[in-house]
N, C-alpha and C positions, 0 to 999 in steps of 0.2 A: 088503037087497041095495042099494037104491040110496044107502039113506044109508049105508052102508060104503062105497059108492067117494064119494061125495059127503067122507067122511069123508078117503081116500086120497089125492084131489084136494089138497083141504085140504090136510093133511100134509104133501103133496109142495111144493105151492107155499112152505107156511113153510119147507121143507127148503131148496130153490133160491135161498129169498131171502136164507133166513143162510149158503148156502153162494156167494152169490154176493156179500153183503158183507165174508164171507171173505176171498175172493180176491181183489177189488178192495182190502182193506185187506192183504194178504200182498204182493200186489203193487206198494202206495205205499210201506209198508214197507221191501221192496228195494230198489225203486229208489231212499229217499231214503237207507238205509245206503249202497249203491252214491257214492250222490253225497258224503256224507260222508267216504265211504275216502278216496276219489278228491283230495279236497279236502286229509283229511291227510297223502297223501303229496307231494301239490302244498308243502302248510306246510313240513314233515320237509324236503324239496329246496331251500325257499328259507330256512328258520332260521327261518320261526316258531313252529315244534312246541310248542319246549320254552318254558315262561313266564321270564320276565323279573324278575318284580316279583309281585304279587299278583296271583291267580288261581282262577276255578274249580275245586274238587274235587268232581268228582260219586260218590255213592254206590251203588253198582248193585246192593247187596243193599234199600235203600229207594226209588230212581230209579222210575215209572213212565212214564215215556216222555209226559208230556203236552205237553213242545214247549212252556211258561209260558216257561220261562227263555229259550229261544231266541228267544219273539218279545219277552220283556220287552227283553233286551239292545240297546242303540241302534248298539253298536259290527259288527255282526253275521260271522257266521261264527267267533265265538270258541268259539261249542259248537255241536254237528249230533247229531241222531241214527242212532244204529248199533244194529242188531236192538232198537228199540223204546227202546232208554236213549240217554241226553242223555250225548257225549264232547267234551273240548276239541279243538280245531281249531287253531285260530291263537292259541294261548293267549298268546304273549308280548305279542300287540296289547291284551291286555285293562288297564283301564285304572282297575280298579275302582272302578266307578258301584253295583256290589252290586245293580243290577236283578234279576239272574239269582236272586240267593240270598233275594230277597224275594219274586221270585213264583211261588217252587217253591210247587206244593199239599200235598208232604210232608217239605220239610224235607229234602231229599236233598244238598243243594249247602252247601259249607264254602268260608268263602274264606282261603286258604291264602299266605304267602309264601315262595321260595325252593322247590326240592327236597331230594330225598335226594341227589340230585349237585352241585345249585348253590347255595350258601347265600346268602343277602342279610345285610349287617351292617343291623344296627339297635340302636339305644342299646336298655339295657335300665330297661326302665319298669313300674312297678306299675300296678292297672286304673286309678288314679286319676291316669294320668299322669306319676306322679313318678319321676325317675330315682334311683337310688341314694344322690344327694345331695340331700338334706333341700333342700328350698325350690328347687333348680330342675326344671320341668316341660317336658316334650316334648308337641307337637300336630302333628297334620295327617303332612304326607308324609312327615318326618322320620320320625316311627313308624310309618312302614308304608303308612298311608290316603292315597291322592292325590286323590279323587274332593275334587272342592268342598265337595259337601254333609255329608260325614265331616269334611273339615278346620275347616269353620265351628262343626259339633258339639260338634268336640273341644275349640276353642278357647273355646269358652262352656263347655264342663266340667269343660277343666281349670280356667278363672280360677275358678269355682264351689270344687272343692274345694281350691284353695289358698284361699279366703278359709275355710272350714271347718277348718283345720288353723292356721291363722296368726293365731296368739295370743299369740304372743311379743310385748313389747316391742324397740322397736327404736329407735335414733338414726338410723339409714338415712332417707335425702330420700323415698326415692318407696315404697310399697306394695311394686310389682311395675314389674319391665322388662319389657317382654315385646321379643321379638328376632325381627325378620321382619313384612311389612306383606304376609304374602300371606293367603291367604281363614282361615286359622287367626288370624295377627295381628292382620289386622282385628277378626273375629268376639271374639277375645279384649280389644281394645280395647273395642269397644263392651260388652261385659260389664264389662267393669273400670269403665267412666265410670257404666253403670247402679248398678254398686254402691260409688258413690262413692269408688273406690280413689285413691289419688295414686299416678296411672303414668306411664310414659314408652313409648312406642312405637319403636324404631329399626330404620330397611332400610338394608342398603346398599348399596341401587339406586333401584326408583319403586315405587311405588305399585302391588301387585297382585301384585309377587313371578314366578314363575314364569309366570305369565299375563302379566305385562307384556312377557317376552319375547318371546314369541311372534310373529309375523306380522302387523299389523293385520289381513289378512284371514281368520285363522285361525277357524275356530269352535270354540269353545269346547262341549262336549258336558255338559251338568251337571242336575243334579235339583232339584226345590224343595228351596229350604234355608229353616231359618227365623231370619232374624237379629234381636239382640236390637238392643233399642229402636228396633225398624223393623215386623217381624214376618214373615209369608210372603210369600217370593219365589220364586214359579211362571218356572225359565227351562230349557225342557225343552231349547230349543238357539238360541245366541245368539252372536253375536259377540265380542271380545274388549273393542273400543272402548265397548259396550255396556255389557259387564259391567263395566269399570271406571269408565264413567261413574255407573253405579248405585252402585257403593261412595264415589264423592267423594260424589256424591248425598247419601250415607246417613251419612257421617263429617261434611258439613259441617254441615248440621240438625242434628248433635247436637254441634256445636261439636270436634273430635274432630282436632288434628292430628298427623301422625307427620315424624320427623326424617329423613328421606329424605338419600340419600348419605352415611349416616353408618354404617360400618364398624365391630361389634364387635370389641376383637382379642384380647379378655384378660376372662375372668371370674375371680374371688380371691374361695374362702369367708373369713371371716373370722367374731369370733366368732357375732356375731347381726346377719350383714349381709352382703352381698355387694360387692365392688367391681365394679363394672362399666366394662371401659377401654376406649372407642373410638380410632378415627384425630384426634378431635376433642376430647374431654374425657373426663374421670372422674364418674361417678353410683356412688350406693350405694343400694339397695336392700335389701328384705327377701327377697323371692323372684325368682329368672327363669323367665320360659316365654319357651322356644326354639321358635320355627315358623319355622324358617329354609330349611326342604324338603329335599331329598337332593341337589337339584343344584349346589349351595354356589358354588364360584365357577370361572367359563369356563375352562375346560381351553384352554390356549396353545399354541402349535406351537410355542415355543422357537426359531425361526428371528432372525436378523437383519433389523432392522427392522421389528418386532413391532409395535415401542413406538410407531410414527408412528400421527401425528395421523389418519390417512387410513384408519385398523386399527378393525374394530368386531365386535362379538361379540353382535349382538343389531339387527334390522332397525326402525325405527323412521320414520313415517311415509314410505314408500315411494315416495306420489302426489306427494312437493316431488323427485324425484331423477329427474332427465333427461339424455339425452343425454351417457350415463357409458361409461368401460372398466370394469366391474366383475368381481371376481376372487370368486367364492362357493367355500369352502372345507366341504366335507362331504360325507357323501351320505345324511341320515335325512332326513325329513320334514321338521323346522323349515328346511335346509337348501335343498332342491328348492321347498318353496314361497316361500323368500325370493327364490330366483333366478328364479323365474317370475314374482312381482310384479313385481319390478326389472325383468324382460324388457318385462312389460305397461307400463311407462313408460318404454317405447321406449330404454332400455338396451344395452349393449351387452355381453353376461353372458356370462362363460365361468364352469362349476363346475369342480375338482379334488376327485377323491375317491380314497384311496390304493388302494380294492379294483376288482376289473376289472369290477363290473356294480353296479348299485344293487337289493340284495339284503334288506334292510329294511323297507321304504317301502307304507303302507298301498295297497291295491291303489289306488285312484282316484289318489293322489299319481301311480304309478308309471306310468299310464295317459296322465295329464297330462304329467308329466313327457317321458316317449317322444315324443308327438305335438309339445312345445315343442322337439326336440332333431330328432325329421324335419322340422320346419318351418325348421329351422335359427333359431330365435329365440334359442334357447342351445345353447353351444359346450361338448359335456362333457369333460372332460380324464381319463381315466379312469390305474387304477396311475399316479398322480401325487403330487407332495410336494412341498410349497410349500420351495425352499432359500431364498430370500432377497425381501424386498420393498423395492424403492427408491423413490423421487419418484415417477417416472414410469413404473417397469414393475415387474415380479415374474418372479422366475427361478424358473422350475418344470421338474422333474428326473422327466419319462415312466422308467419302469422298462423297456422295450423299448428306450431310444433313449440313444447313446454322450454325447450332448451333451447341455444341461441347453437349457431354451424359455425363451424370453422374449419372457414378453408384454405389451401396455400397457396402463397402470393408472391408474385412477385413485380406485379406492376396492377396499378388502378386507372381506369380511364372513367371521367365522371360525365355525363350527359345530362343534368338535371335543367335544362334550358339556360337560360340567361336573367337576370335581373335589369326590367327595366330601365332605362335611365329618366325615368321621373322625377326620381329626389334631385340629382345633377341639376336637372335643367329648373326645378324651384327654387334651387338653392340662387343661383342666378337671376333670377326673376322673371324668367319665362314662365307664359301664361300657360297653363295646359287646359285644354278641353275635351270633352267625351263627344266621341260622334258615332251617333244614333244613327245609321243607315245614309248620312250623309252623300251625297257626291262627290265624287273626287275625279271624276273624269267623265264628261259629258257632251254630247253635240250641240 
């Protein structure tokens, strides 16, 4: 009898232990689900729920709710757990790190681009990164993968594929012309040098491509990357200037030069070569690698005076700009980050945005810009549009006001996004396809 009683007590203890664990697990799971649902509602209200480009898609039939994908993502609140399964929250903020994809222990995540409702235009390329035009390749952000690590890898792979297939004799001056000197273009240049190709790298702007146009203090999130002729580089979090210094050092030590400030305006296919025309020169090559990114050329406002020397489309060295009356146009992260950097240098900054409030900012930027506005370090003009830029002032129309507003101005920075290079690609003959939720990276 005594033994039976001991067994009953033991079983009861085990039962209550299991019940307790189950209770706390269920309670935590419910609390986490409520938090995720709340964040999803907020994301929908703010316009962050629908993906803009590359984003994770979780298969609910495979997901076990380990949370590994959430822990791995450096952007935070892209994914969350609801009823024990991962779901997207702020999908539009996904920048394509792919950390969630690699972290998932059951391979339940696929990286897709576009949605069933919203398509994303991309050049049609093969698995070897070649377009429908034999000899023209695409790598990096232009092909849909924006992460620095992925762009570096694709730049290397594209050149290696070009080497494998380009065995035709040609009278072209170069084996390969690389268009763009961002992460993909730099990696491609290093790979071309490593394989003793006669190559030329052209950049319409400056070294670094899109990264170079970030405000100086902006942090570039990246993952470890393998640079040809250099080796592995582990950069989990770094500044733009540090990353550019690294690239300059790598290129310098390998005697690689980039033709900066030289824009490609036309690429013509000839018998066994390509004629590449820039705004400065004509070149011939056996192949062309396009690593120009998706931003293309800066989008202009199209207002009188925009061609003035005081108008810029990117912010360089804000620490050298002081005591100026400055207008920043735009409501995205680049615009507000630039405005705050300029305000920190003692400038009088006004930010003009066409909408009634900032709606698509990263949470930290939204919190900071509101603090700057509250402290009157930055003056916001919502529902406003620039009408004219003059030598010492800017004329701005605010929707609810009958008369235009004139403000004193020394410098103007315009962050109105970029014009996709679709027209340029189509002029070359590259086929453009619209991706409606197509898988870019899957297990």
